[in-house]
DOPA-909902 format. One record per atom (N, C-alpha, C): x, y, z; residue in three letters. Coordinates in steps of 0.02 Angstrom, whole numbers, padded with zeros to 5 digits, always signed. Layout:
# residues N
XYZALA ...
This chain:
# residues 365
+08471+05202+03364UNK +08526+05238+03345UNK +08574+05190+03301UNK +08555+05133+03289UNK +08592+05087+03251UNK +08561+05068+03186UNK +08599+05045+03138UNK +08566+05024+03076UNK +08560+04945+03078UNK +08522+04917+03035UNK +08512+04843+03032UNK +08576+04807+03016UNK +08618+04842+02978UNK +08682+04810+02959UNK +08736+04825+03006UNK +08759+04782+03048UNK +08806+04803+03102UNK +08875+04772+03092UNK +08887+04731+03041UNK +08950+04701+03025UNK +08985+04730+02965UNK +09051+04740+02971UNK +09088+04760+02916UNK +09104+04700+02867UNK +09135+04715+02810UNK +09148+04663+02760UNK +09187+04606+02779UNK +09231+04616+02833UNK +09278+04566+02860UNK +09239+04523+02914UNK +09176+04534+02928UNK +09142+04503+02982UNK +09143+04531+03048UNK +09186+04583+03059UNK +09190+04611+03123UNK +09135+04665+03132UNK +09122+04683+03199UNK +09076+04735+03207UNK +09099+04801+03180UNK +09055+04835+03140UNK +09073+04896+03112UNK +09070+04954+03165UNK +09117+05002+03162UNK +09118+05054+03205UNK +09081+05117+03168UNK +09084+05176+03204UNK +09051+05231+03174UNK +09089+05259+03113UNK +09053+05294+03075UNK +09077+05335+03019UNK +09094+05400+03040UNK +09156+05423+03038UNK +09183+05490+03059UNK +09192+05533+02997UNK +09164+05594+02996UNK +09174+05640+02938UNK +09203+05709+02969UNK +09268+05722+02956UNK +09297+05782+02979UNK +09367+05788+02952UNK +09389+05851+02942UNK +09459+05867+02925UNK +09497+05904+02979UNK +09461+05910+03034UNK +09489+05939+03097UNK +09532+05890+03132UNK +09596+05898+03126UNK +09647+05848+03155UNK +09636+05841+03233UNK +09626+05892+03270UNK +09618+05893+03342UNK +09549+05858+03361UNK +09495+05868+03323UNK +09436+05836+03339UNK +09440+05761+03320UNK +09474+05750+03263UNK +09477+05675+03244UNK +09521+05639+03294UNK +09569+05669+03323UNK +09610+05630+03374UNK +09565+05613+03435UNK +09521+05665+03454UNK +09475+05654+03509UNK +09426+05597+03492UNK +09400+05596+03432UNK +09347+05546+03412UNK +09382+05481+03411UNK +09444+05472+03382UNK +09477+05404+03378UNK +09493+05379+03449UNK +09508+05427+03497UNK +09523+05404+03561UNK +09458+05380+03597UNK +09402+05408+03581UNK +09338+05388+03611UNK +09316+05321+03580UNK +09329+05312+03517UNK +09316+05247+03484UNK +09354+05192+03513UNK +09418+05206+03525UNK +09467+05156+03553UNK +09440+05134+03622UNK +09419+05187+03665UNK +09389+05170+03727UNK +09331+05129+03728UNK +09288+05133+03670UNK +09227+05096+03662UNK +09239+05028+03629UNK +09301+05016+03605UNK +09314+04957+03575UNK +09292+04952+03501UNK +09283+05010+03466UNK +09257+05010+03401UNK +09310+05037+03354UNK +09307+05009+03288UNK +09354+05031+03237UNK +09316+05074+03185UNK +09329+05141+03186UNK +09289+05183+03143UNK +09314+05183+03072UNK +09269+05211+03030UNK +09286+05225+02957UNK +09292+05301+02954UNK +09346+05332+02928UNK +09356+05405+02928UNK +09361+05431+02859UNK +09320+05486+02845UNK +09320+05520+02782UNK +09314+05595+02793UNK +09332+05634+02740UNK +09322+05704+02751UNK +09255+05727+02729UNK +09219+05692+02696UNK +09150+05706+02677UNK +09106+05643+02670UNK +09049+05648+02643UNK +09007+05589+02632UNK +09045+05541+02582UNK +09054+05480+02603UNK +09095+05434+02554UNK +09054+05426+02491UNK +09095+05416+02435UNK +09067+05401+02375UNK +09047+05326+02372UNK +09079+05285+02409UNK +09064+05211+02407UNK +08990+05203+02431UNK +08950+05170+02392UNK +08879+05162+02409UNK +08874+05117+02474UNK +08831+05142+02520UNK +08815+05106+02581UNK +08861+05127+02637UNK +08915+05165+02629UNK +08953+05185+02688UNK +08916+05229+02733UNK +08879+05281+02699UNK +08839+05327+02746UNK +08779+05291+02772UNK +08742+05256+02727UNK +08677+05225+02747UNK +08684+05170+02799UNK +08737+05130+02793UNK +08745+05065+02831UNK +08783+05073+02895UNK +08821+05130+02905UNK +08861+05136+02965UNK +08815+05135+03027UNK +08836+05101+03077UNK +08793+05104+03139UNK +08778+05169+03168UNK +08820+05219+03156UNK +08812+05289+03177UNK +08858+05330+03139UNK +08840+05396+03134UNK +08884+05444+03093UNK +08900+05504+03140UNK +08968+05514+03143UNK +08990+05575+03187UNK +09017+05627+03138UNK +08979+05678+03130UNK +08996+05735+03085UNK +09033+05791+03125UNK +09090+05807+03103UNK +09128+05860+03139UNK +09095+05926+03114UNK +09099+05977+03155UNK +09072+06044+03135UNK +09099+06064+03070UNK +09162+06054+03054UNK +09196+06080+02993UNK +09167+06042+02930UNK +09140+05985+02940UNK +09115+05943+02881UNK +09039+05950+02869UNK +09004+05985+02912UNK +08926+05992+02903UNK +08909+06015+02837UNK +08944+06070+02809UNK +08923+06094+02748UNK +08929+06043+02695UNK +08976+05998+02702UNK +08990+05947+02649UNK +08945+05885+02654UNK +08903+05887+02705UNK +08852+05830+02712UNK +08788+05851+02695UNK +08775+05916+02670UNK +08710+05937+02650UNK +08686+05893+02592UNK +08624+05875+02590UNK +08598+05836+02535UNK +08610+05762+02542UNK +08645+05739+02591UNK +08652+05664+02603UNK +08587+05632+02625UNK +08576+05569+02613UNK +08515+05536+02628UNK +08502+05544+02707UNK +08440+05560+02720UNK +08420+05570+02796UNK +08420+05498+02826UNK +08447+05492+02882UNK +08449+05429+02917UNK +08450+05436+02989UNK +08440+05388+03031UNK +08447+05392+03105UNK +08522+05387+03123UNK +08538+05411+03183UNK +08603+05399+03210UNK +08657+05453+03190UNK +08639+05509+03161UNK +08684+05559+03140UNK +08698+05611+03200UNK +08759+05621+03215UNK +08772+05670+03272UNK +08821+05721+03246UNK +08806+05785+03263UNK +08851+05840+03248UNK +08898+05854+03306UNK +08962+05850+03293UNK +09011+05843+03349UNK +09055+05905+03342UNK +09073+05939+03393UNK +09122+05994+03391UNK +09150+06013+03461UNK +09190+06065+03468UNK +09223+06088+03526UNK +09207+06160+03547UNK +09176+06194+03500UNK +09160+06263+03514UNK +09091+06267+03555UNK +09102+06289+03619UNK +09043+06289+03663UNK +08995+06349+03652UNK +09017+06394+03615UNK +08976+06457+03606UNK +08956+06473+03537UNK +08952+06422+03493UNK +08931+06433+03424UNK +08860+06439+03414UNK +08832+06498+03396UNK +08756+06504+03391UNK +08729+06472+03330UNK +08770+06454+03283UNK +08751+06424+03216UNK +08743+06350+03218UNK +08763+06323+03270UNK +08771+06248+03270UNK +08704+06212+03262UNK +08648+06238+03286UNK +08586+06203+03279UNK +08560+06210+03206UNK +08580+06263+03177UNK +08557+06272+03107UNK +08588+06218+03065UNK +08654+06211+03075UNK +08691+06157+03038UNK +08666+06086+03054UNK +08648+06077+03117UNK +08622+06008+03135UNK +08557+05999+03099UNK +08513+06046+03091UNK +08449+06038+03058UNK +08464+06021+02983UNK +08512+06054+02951UNK +08526+06049+02880UNK +08547+05979+02863UNK +08585+05942+02908UNK +08607+05876+02896UNK +08562+05822+02928UNK +08511+05840+02961UNK +08466+05794+02992UNK +08497+05759+03053UNK +08539+05794+03089UNK +08569+05769+03152UNK +08522+05759+03209UNK +08527+05701+03245UNK +08483+05692+03303UNK +08504+05730+03360UNK +08568+05745+03363UNK +08588+05787+03421UNK +08656+05817+03409UNK +08671+05871+03449UNK +08732+05906+03447UNK +08770+05892+03504UNK +08835+05872+03496UNK +08878+05856+03551UNK +08938+05906+03556UNK +08955+05918+03614UNK +09013+05963+03624UNK +09063+05925+03671UNK +09126+05923+03642UNK +09181+05889+03683UNK +09215+05945+03718UNK +09243+05930+03782UNK +09243+05863+03813UNK +09189+05844+03852UNK +09136+05890+03859UNK +09084+05879+03906UNK +09041+05815+03888UNK +09034+05798+03826UNK +08993+05739+03807UNK +09031+05675+03801UNK +09096+05674+03820UNK +09140+05617+03802UNK +09112+05551+03833UNK +09095+05554+03900UNK +09073+05491+03927UNK +09010+05463+03897UNK +08964+05508+03882UNK +08901+05489+03849UNK +08912+05458+03785UNK +08958+05494+03745UNK +08971+05473+03674UNK +09006+05402+03672UNK +09056+05391+03719UNK +09085+05321+03726UNK +09033+05270+03730UNK +08984+05278+03775UNK +08934+05232+03785UNK +08893+05221+03721UNK +08879+05275+03682UNK +08835+05265+03621UNK +08877+05233+03570UNK +08938+05250+03564UNK +08982+05215+03514UNK +08987+05140+03526UNK +08995+05122+03592UNK +09003+05051+03613UNK +08932+05017+03596UNK +08879+05048+03611UNK +08814+05019+03595UNK +08807+05004+03518UNK +08830+05053+03477UNK +08823+05044+03409UNK +08868+04989+03381UNK +08931+04986+03409UNK +08977+04933+03392UNK +08952+04866+03411UNK +08918+04860+03464UNK +08889+04796+03485UNK +08827+04778+03453UNK +08796+04826+03410UNK +08734+04808+03381UNK +08677+04797+03427UNK +08670+04844+03478UNK +08622+04841+03528UNK +08553+04843+03499UNK +08506+04797+03524UNK +08438+04795+03502UNK +08397+04794+03560UNK +08339+04751+03562UNK +08294+04753+03618UNK +08331+04722+03675UNK +08324+04749+03734UNK +08357+04719+03795UNK +08329+04654+03816UNK +08365+04613+03851UNK +08343+04548+03876UNK +08285+04557+03921UNK +08238+04505+03914UNK +08189+04507+03968UNK +08218+04474+04031UNK +08215+04515+04086UNK +08258+04497+04146UNK +08212+04479+04200UNK +08224+04420+04229UNK +08178+04392+04282UNK +08223+04379+04340UNK +08203+04409+04400UNK +08236+04399+04467UNK +08197+04348+04504UNK +08232+04301+04539UNK +08201+04249+04585UNK +08227+04262+04653UNK +08184+04262+04703UNK +08198+04276+04771UNK +08161+04230+04818UNK +08195+04202+04866UNK +08166+04154+04915UNK +08128+04192+04968UNK +08068+04173+04982UNK +08030+04200+05034UNK +08059+04188+05104UNK +08094+04132+05110UNK +08135+04115+05168UNK +08197+04076+05145UNK +08239+04058+05193UNK +08298+04019+05173UNK +08273+03946+05157UNK +08302+03916+05107UNK +08284+03854+05085UNK +08221+03849+05048UNK +08199+03901+05018UNK +08130+03902+04987UNK +08135+03866+04918UNK +08196+03863+04892UNK +08203+03838+04821UNK +08214+03886+04768UNK +08228+03949+04788UNK +08233+04000+04732UNK +08294+03988+04689UNK +08349+03960+04709UNK +08404+03948+04666UNK +08392+03895+04615UNK +08349+03842+04639UNK +08329+03786+04593UNK +08282+03812+04541UNK +08235+03858+04563UNK +08190+03889+04513UNK +08230+03929+04458UNK +08273+03970+04485UNK +08314+04011+04436UNK +08354+03968+04390UNK +08388+03917+04410UNK +08421+03876+04364UNK +08374+03841+04314UNK +08314+03818+04339UNK +08267+03787+04294UNK +08237+03835+04238UNK +08223+03898+04262UNK +08200+03947+04216UNK +08257+03960+04158UNK +08314+03964+04184UNK +08373+03972+04129UNK +08381+03910+04083UNK +08380+03851+04115UNK +08392+03791+04075UNK +08332+03783+04026UNK +08277+03801+04046UNK +08215+03795+04003UNK +08218+03842+03947UNK +08238+03904+03956UNK +08244+03954+03906UNK +08299+03935+03859UNK +08354+03913+03881UNK +08407+03891+03835UNK +08387+03836+03790UNK +08348+03789+03823UNK +08326+03728+03784UNK +08281+03749+03727UNK +08244+03800+03737UNK +08202+03827+03684UNK +08236+03870+03636UNK +08305+03870+03638UNK +08343+03906+03586UNK +08355+03981+03597UNK +08339+04007+03658UNK +08346+04079+03672UNK +08419+04088+03702UNK +08447+04147+03684UNK +08509+04172+03712UNK +08495+04183+03787UNK +08526+04149+03831UNK +08516+04146+03902UNK +08577+04159+03944UNK +08568+04202+03998UNK +08623+04213+04045UNK +08592+04205+04113UNK +08621+04167+04158UNK +08605+04158+04227UNK +08649+04193+04271UNK +08629+04239+04312UNK +08674+04274+04359UNK +08661+04262+04429UNK +08711+04238+04466UNK +08709+04223+04534UNK +08718+04288+04578UNK +08662+04315+04604UNK +08671+04376+04640UNK +08674+04368+04713UNK +08677+04307+04737UNK +08681+04288+04808UNK +08748+04259+04828UNK +08792+04301+04861UNK +08861+04278+04875UNK +08864+04225+04923UNK +08804+04212+04964UNK +08805+04164+05014UNK +08769+04098+04989UNK +08754+04098+04926UNK +08713+04041+04903UNK +08753+03977+04887UNK +08822+03975+04884UNK +08859+03920+04865UNK +08878+03914+04795UNK +08850+03954+04746UNK +08866+03953+04682UNK +08820+03915+04636UNK +08789+03951+04586UNK +08745+03915+04542UNK +08781+03869+04493UNK +08848+03880+04481UNK +08885+03835+04442UNK +08885+03764+04475UNK +08884+03762+04541UNK +08886+03697+04577UNK +08819+03664+04567UNK +08766+03698+04569UNK +08696+03675+04558UNK +08690+03649+04487UNK +08728+03680+04438UNK +08727+03654+04370UNK +08779+03602+04355UNK +08818+03582+04400UNK +08869+03534+04393UNK +08931+03561+04353UNK +08945+03624+04360UNK +08997+03656+04320UNK +09044+03692+04359UNK +09059+03675+04419UNK +09107+03714+04463UNK +09176+03708+04438UNK +09195+03656+04395UNK +09263+03653+04369UNK +09268+03679+04300UNK +09211+03706+04271UNK +09210+03735+04208UNK +09250+03805+04207UNK +09296+03806+04154UNK +09331+03870+04154UNK +09291+03930+04132UNK +09311+03989+04158UNK +09273+04052+04140UNK +09275+04094+04199UNK +09254+04155+04188UNK +09259+04203+04245UNK +09200+04202+04294UNK +09219+04221+04357UNK +09169+04221+04406UNK +09162+04295+04434UNK +09115+04302+04484UNK +09106+04368+04511UNK +09165+04405+04540UNK +09214+04374+04572UNK +09277+04409+04592UNK +09312+04446+04535UNK +09303+04422+04475UNK +09334+04459+04419UNK +09300+04523+04401UNK +09240+04529+04422UNK +09197+04587+04404UNK +09178+04634+04463UNK +09191+04610+04524UNK +09168+04643+04585UNK +09182+04709+04586UNK +09238+04731+04565UNK +09260+04802+04577UNK +09254+04842+04509UNK +09218+04819+04459UNK +09209+04849+04393UNK +09177+04924+04401UNK +09204+04965+04362UNK +09178+05029+04360UNK +09162+05048+04284UNK +09108+05091+04275UNK +09100+05108+04205UNK +09069+05054+04167UNK +09075+05056+04102UNK +09042+05013+04054UNK +09075+04945+04050UNK +09040+04892+04047UNK +09060+04825+04035UNK +09034+04803+03965UNK +09081+04780+03922UNK +09054+04760+03854UNK +09018+04695+03856UNK +08956+04699+03827UNK +08913+04642+03830UNK +08942+04577+03798UNK +08967+04586+03738UNK +08998+04529+03706UNK +09057+04498+03744UNK +09100+04541+03770UNK +09155+04510+03808UNK +09135+04478+03868UNK +09085+04509+03902UNK +09058+04474+03961UNK +09030+04405+03950UNK +08991+04399+03893UNK +08958+04337+03876UNK +09010+04286+03862UNK +09059+04301+03818UNK +09115+04257+03799UNK +09152+04234+03851UNK +09164+04276+03905UNK +09211+04258+03964UNK +09178+04210+04014UNK +09112+04197+04011UNK +09080+04160+04065UNK +09081+04087+04048UNK +09073+04042+04099UNK +09067+03972+04085UNK +09004+03958+04044UNK +09008+03911+03995UNK +08948+03888+03957UNK +08925+03820+03986UNK +08866+03819+04016UNK +08840+03758+04050UNK +08768+03749+04018UNK +08756+03691+03991UNK +08688+03675+03965UNK +08662+03729+03922UNK +08701+03751+03875UNK +08687+03798+03824UNK +08669+03867+03850UNK +08692+03880+03909UNK +08681+03949+03938UNK +08745+03974+03974UNK +08747+04042+03977UNK +08809+04069+04008UNK +08791+04086+04085UNK +08840+04072+04121UNK +08827+04077+04200UNK +08879+04118+04227UNK +08856+04168+04266UNK +08896+04214+04307UNK +08888+04194+04378UNK +08933+04157+04412UNK +08930+04129+04476UNK +08984+04153+04520UNK +08988+04126+04578UNK +09041+04141+04628UNK +09093+04079+04626UNK +09157+04098+04649UNK +09203+04046+04652UNK +09200+04020+04726UNK +09249+03974+04742UNK +09247+03946+04813UNK +09300+03979+04856UNK +09322+04040+04837UNK +09373+04076+04878UNK +09335+04118+04930UNK +09371+04166+04965UNK +09344+04206+05013UNK +09286+04248+04987UNK +09240+04270+05034UNK +09186+04307+05011UNK +09208+04374+04983UNK +09175+04396+04927UNK +09192+04456+04895UNK +09132+04503+04895UNK +09141+04571+04908UNK +09089+04620+04903UNK +09084+04644+04835UNK +09025+04636+04803UNK +09015+04667+04740UNK +08985+04738+04749UNK +09025+04789+04720UNK +09002+04859+04724UNK +08936+04868+04687UNK +08897+04914+04713UNK +08832+04931+04677UNK +08844+04947+04600UNK +08899+04991+04588UNK +08909+05005+04520UNK +08935+04947+04478UNK +08966+04895+04507UNK +08984+04837+04472UNK +08925+04799+04451UNK +08877+04789+04502UNK +08813+04753+04488UNK +08775+04787+04434UNK +08769+04851+04438UNK +08735+04892+04386UNK +08771+04882+04314UNK +08833+04886+04312UNK +08865+04883+04246UNK +08864+04810+04216UNK +08873+04761+04259UNK +08874+04691+04237UNK +08800+04672+04211UNK +08751+04689+04250UNK +08681+04674+04224UNK +08663+04711+04163UNK +08686+04775+04160UNK +08667+04814+04098UNK +08703+04785+04038UNK +08759+04757+04046UNK +08793+04724+03991UNK +08765+04661+03971UNK +08739+04620+04021UNK +08701+04562+04006UNK +08640+04577+03973UNK +08597+04627+03992UNK +08541+04644+03961UNK +08547+04666+03890UNK +08601+04700+03876UNK +08612+04727+03807UNK +08615+04671+03756UNK +08632+04612+03778UNK +08645+04553+03732UNK +08572+04524+03704UNK +08520+04547+03737UNK +08455+04523+03718UNK +08439+04456+03743UNK +08384+04424+03724UNK +08364+04358+03751UNK +08337+04360+03819UNK +08364+04316+03862UNK +08337+04310+03928UNK +08398+04316+03981UNK +08386+04353+04037UNK +08430+04351+04093UNK +08389+04331+04152UNK +08413+04283+04193UNK +08386+04258+04253UNK +08434+04277+04306UNK +08406+04307+04360UNK +08454+04329+04418UNK +08427+04296+04485UNK +08471+04256+04515UNK +08454+04227+04580UNK +08470+04280+04633UNK +08423+04305+04669UNK +08436+04362+04716UNK +08435+04344+04788UNK +08477+04376+04831UNK +08469+04362+04899UNK +08411+04398+04931UNK +08394+04376+04994UNK +08331+04403+05023UNK +08341+04473+05055UNK +08411+04486+05069UNK +08426+04551+05097UNK +08435+04605+05045UNK +08398+04661+05050UNK +08407+04716+05003UNK +08460+04764+05026UNK +08519+04757+04997UNK +08568+04803+05006UNK +08579+04842+04946UNK +08630+04892+04943UNK +08638+04936+04883UNK +08651+04893+04817UNK +08688+04841+04821UNK +08700+04803+04764UNK +08635+04770+04736UNK +08598+04736+04784UNK +08538+04709+04766UNK +08488+04762+04738UNK +08485+04820+04767UNK +08442+04870+04738UNK +08459+04889+04668UNK +08523+04889+04648UNK +08545+04900+04578UNK +08517+04843+04536UNK +08522+04783+04561UNK +08502+04724+04520UNK +08424+04730+04512UNK +08386+04744+04565UNK +08317+04747+04557UNK +08291+04802+04513UNK +08331+04858+04509UNK +08313+04909+04462UNK +08311+04888+04387UNK +08347+04831+04373UNK +08354+04811+04303UNK +08308+04749+04289UNK +08274+04726+04344UNK +08233+04663+04336UNK +08163+04688+04306UNK +08139+04648+04261UNK +08069+04662+04230UNK +08016+04629+04272UNK +08029+04563+04289UNK +07979+04529+04335UNK +08018+04494+04389UNK +07991+04498+04446UNK +08020+04464+04504UNK +07973+04408+04530UNK +08000+04351+04544UNK +07965+04292+04570UNK +07986+04279+04641UNK +07939+04280+04684UNK +07952+04265+04755UNK +07930+04196+04772UNK +07978+04155+04786UNK +07966+04081+04803UNK +07942+04072+04868UNK +07885+04045+04879UNK +07858+04036+04946UNK +07832+03965+04957UNK +07864+03934+05008UNK +07837+03865+05030UNK +07772+03873+05059UNK +07727+03828+05049UNK +07660+03833+05071UNK +07649+03813+05146UNK +07674+03860+05188UNK +07671+03850+05261UNK +07668+03915+05292UNK +07636+03921+05347UNK +07623+03985+05376UNK +07682+04026+05396UNK +07735+03995+05425UNK +07796+04029+05446UNK +07829+04056+05382UNK +07827+04018+05326UNK +07859+04042+05268UNK +07824+04103+05238UNK +07752+04103+05244UNK +07715+04155+05221UNK +07735+04218+05263UNK +07739+04214+05328UNK +07758+04268+05368UNK +07827+04293+05352UNK +07873+04254+05337UNK +07941+04276+05319UNK +07941+04310+05249UNK +07905+04280+05202UNK +07899+04305+05137UNK +07865+04374+05138UNK +07823+04388+05183UNK +07787+04456+05184UNK +07838+04509+05195UNK +07889+04493+05239UNK +07939+04544+05256UNK +07986+04554+05196UNK +08001+04501+05161UNK +08046+04503+05099UNK +08009+04545+05047UNK +07940+04529+05038UNK +07902+04566+04985UNK +07899+04638+04998UNK +07893+04654+05062UNK +07890+04725+05080UNK +07954+04763+05062UNK +08007+04734+05075UNK +08076+04765+05062UNK +08086+04768+04986UNK +08077+04711+04954UNK +08083+04711+04881UNK +08039+04754+04840UNK +07978+04755+04865UNK +07924+04796+04835UNK +07942+04868+04825UNK +07981+04893+04873UNK +07999+04966+04870UNK +08042+04980+04808UNK +08073+04931+04778UNK +08116+04943+04718UNK +08084+04913+04659UNK +08062+04850+04664UNK +08034+04814+04604UNK +07959+04817+04610UNK +07928+04841+04557UNK +07855+04850+04557UNK +07813+04786+04533UNK +07849+04750+04492UNK +07816+04686+04467UNK +07840+04627+04502UNK +07813+04612+04557UNK +07837+04557+04602UNK +07779+04504+04608UNK +07790+04441+04592UNK +07736+04393+04594UNK +07753+04334+04636UNK +07706+04299+04660UNK +07718+04244+04705UNK +07718+04178+04668UNK +07765+04137+04685UNK +07765+04061+04659UNK +07759+04022+04725UNK +07702+03983+04728UNK +07691+03945+04790UNK +07715+03873+04779UNK +07758+03848+04825UNK +07788+03782+04819UNK +07754+03735+04868UNK +07728+03680+04842UNK +07701+03624+04884UNK +07759+03586+04921UNK +07733+03541+04966UNK +07666+03524+04981UNK +07633+03576+05025UNK +07564+03574+05028UNK +07529+03622+05066UNK +07512+03606+05137UNK +07523+03654+05180UNK +07500+03642+05249UNK +07421+03643+05248UNK +07395+03616+05302UNK +07321+03613+05306UNK +07289+03682+05304UNK +07236+03686+05258UNK +07200+03751+05259UNK +07229+03803+05212UNK +07285+03787+05180UNK +07320+03839+05136UNK +07313+03818+05060UNK +07311+03866+05020UNK +07314+03853+04947UNK +07352+03911+04915UNK +07367+03902+04850UNK +07407+03956+04818UNK +07380+04025+04820UNK +07318+04029+04799UNK +07288+04094+04795UNK +07280+04130+04864UNK +07265+04091+04918UNK +07263+04121+04984UNK +07326+04149+05000UNK +07386+04111+04989UNK +07449+04135+05007UNK +07468+04199+04962UNK +07450+04202+04899UNK +07463+04258+04859UNK +07427+04321+04887UNK +07363+04306+04901UNK +07320+04362+04926UNK +07351+04390+04995UNK +07371+04342+05038UNK +07403+04362+05102UNK +07459+04408+05094UNK +07499+04394+05039UNK +07558+04433+05026UNK +07548+04496+04982UNK +07482+04498+04957UNK +07462+04555+04918UNK +07500+04556+04850UNK +07510+04493+04827UNK +07545+04488+04766UNK +07508+04449+04711UNK +07511+04458+04648UNK +07484+04417+04599UNK +07513+04346+04605UNK +07474+04296+04586UNK +07503+04226+04591UNK +07531+04210+04517UNK +07591+04195+04520UNK +07630+04178+04454UNK +07617+04106+04441UNK +07604+04066+04492UNK +07593+03990+04481UNK +07607+03952+04541UNK +07589+03892+04543UNK +07598+03840+04596UNK +07642+03786+04571UNK +07691+03770+04616UNK +07744+03723+04594UNK +07743+03666+04634UNK +07714+03607+04618UNK +07715+03547+04659UNK +07783+03516+04668UNK +07795+03477+04714UNK +07857+03436+04720UNK +07869+03393+04660UNK +07933+03389+04641UNK +07946+03342+04587UNK +07988+03281+04614UNK +07956+03228+04611UNK +07985+03168+04638UNK +08051+03156+04599UNK +08103+03137+04639UNK +08163+03120+04606UNK +08208+03174+04587UNK +08192+03234+04601UNK +08228+03295+04583UNK +08298+03297+04613UNK +08297+03286+04680UNK +08362+03286+04715UNK +08415+03231+04690UNK +08386+03174+04675UNK +08428+03118+04651UNK +08456+03134+04582UNK +08409+03167+04538UNK +08432+03186+04469UNK +08486+03231+04471UNK +08481+03283+04515UNK +08530+03335+04517UNK +08600+03307+04547UNK +08594+03259+04594UNK +08652+03229+04620UNK +08691+03186+04564UNK +08653+03166+04514UNK +08680+03130+04462UNK +08702+03171+04400UNK +08697+03241+04409UNK +08723+03284+04360UNK +08674+03319+04314UNK +08608+03303+04329UNK +08556+03336+04286UNK +08538+03399+04315UNK +08537+03456+04280UNK +08520+03524+04303UNK +08446+03526+04322UNK +08426+03572+04363UNK +08349+03578+04376UNK +08318+03602+04311UNK +08260+03571+04298UNK +08225+03588+04236UNK +08241+03540+04181UNK +08289+03495+04190UNK +08311+03447+04134UNK +08255+03399+04117UNK +08218+03379+04168UNK +08164+03329+04152UNK +08105+03368+04115UNK +08104+03360+04050UNK +08055+03404+04011UNK +07984+03393+04034UNK +07965+03333+04049UNK +07891+03325+04069UNK +07883+03328+04147UNK +07933+03348+04184UNK +07928+03359+04255UNK +07888+03423+04269UNK +07858+03427+04331UNK +07826+03487+04347UNK +07865+03553+04348UNK +07929+03547+04366UNK +07973+03607+04367UNK +07982+03636+04294UNK +07998+03592+04249UNK +08005+03616+04178UNK +07937+03641+04150UNK +07882+03605+04169UNK +07821+03629+04144UNK +07802+03698+04171UNK +07813+03711+04228UNK +07803+03775+04264UNK +07843+03826+04221UNK +07907+03816+04211UNK +07951+03862+04178UNK +07930+03873+04107UNK +07913+03824+04073UNK +07888+03832+04002UNK +07826+03877+03998UNK +07778+03864+04043UNK +07715+03903+04044UNK +07731+03974+04064UNK +07781+03983+04110UNK +07796+04051+04131UNK +07826+04092+04073UNK +07875+04066+04039UNK +07903+04096+03980UNK +07854+04116+03925UNK +07808+04063+03912UNK +07759+04078+03859UNK +07715+04144+03882UNK +07692+04145+03941UNK +07654+04202+03965UNK +07694+04266+03971UNK +07760+04265+03992UNK +07804+04318+03996UNK +07813+04347+03925UNK +07833+04311+03874UNK +07846+04335+03813UNK +07783+04365+03773UNK +07722+04332+03791UNK +07664+04355+03762UNK +07647+04425+03790UNK +07657+04430+03854UNK +07646+04501+03887UNK +07697+04554+03862UNK +07759+04527+03851UNK +07811+04576+03832UNK +07803+04595+03756UNK +07769+04554+03721UNK +07756+04568+03647UNK +07819+04554+03607UNK +07863+04510+03630UNK +07920+04494+03590UNK +07936+04422+03596UNK +07979+04398+03554UNK +08003+04330+03554UNK +08078+04335+03550UNK +08113+04348+03609UNK +08185+04354+03606UNK +08222+04295+03578UNK +08277+04310+03539UNK +08318+04253+03515UNK +08366+04231+03562UNK 
């Protein structure tokens, strides 16, 4: 629904092109553009200036202007908008101008606001989103989540790390950035409706070339399911990579997060009790997330190996992760997980991203 050219001549995001002489309809459309954070270009008919029609991210044609748009270059993202709910000729006019859909206000207002905001943000391919879950407490899921994000950012990909576990202590602490300015979850916990992807990204702390949404050190805050849905949807719209550190308990907010995860990684220490605990987590998570894979962390208890553990959990094996000597000391000295390029943690993450991008058929920026 968007064109390849999404910036205006002043460098700002271009808004939709509105074509109408209906003052009441124009007031409604301007109000919806304001709600979406977009600045439209308004004309009575197809603009004479070359490129205005072709390059606008979307075109909103009022019912009154449809006849004046006949013969215009066919393109994607044209919508015929009106307020008459009982007009039998509306579909004929839509076909004549090549409109993708017919919208009637006020019924379609919420949907249209989202589409205008998408167009203004230049939405493209959504981010490849990976969720990391511990098979038991202390499994190392947060460390792996941070390492995946650090590795992706080091490779030049747009990366956002989301801390979905309110009891985890804060991923900004694990990355050494608890004093870095920026918004935390309490600022978004009660969000309703759409969150702008660009505004979200710019508001978060920037640590090790990636954006981090973590918790503060205040009282525990409950994130509403709709807030989790809105925030993750905004993060995904920016493209690249989103890594989510998830709690083991599947509540409504976590279910919303799992619904937006492409691949889940279940971190399992190689010991029998951990495998038993991970089985219960996998059963609950698997009810929402269908692509869940096991990551087995050494050292191994006697008689166990990675494939045996994955088979016991009835999950595909994403890989085995040996202990990394000196990791704790390096983190205490300010180095984030995955910073040691030749270490086993970074090697695992690099290999994982290579396989994930190959399977996804994309190379996110």
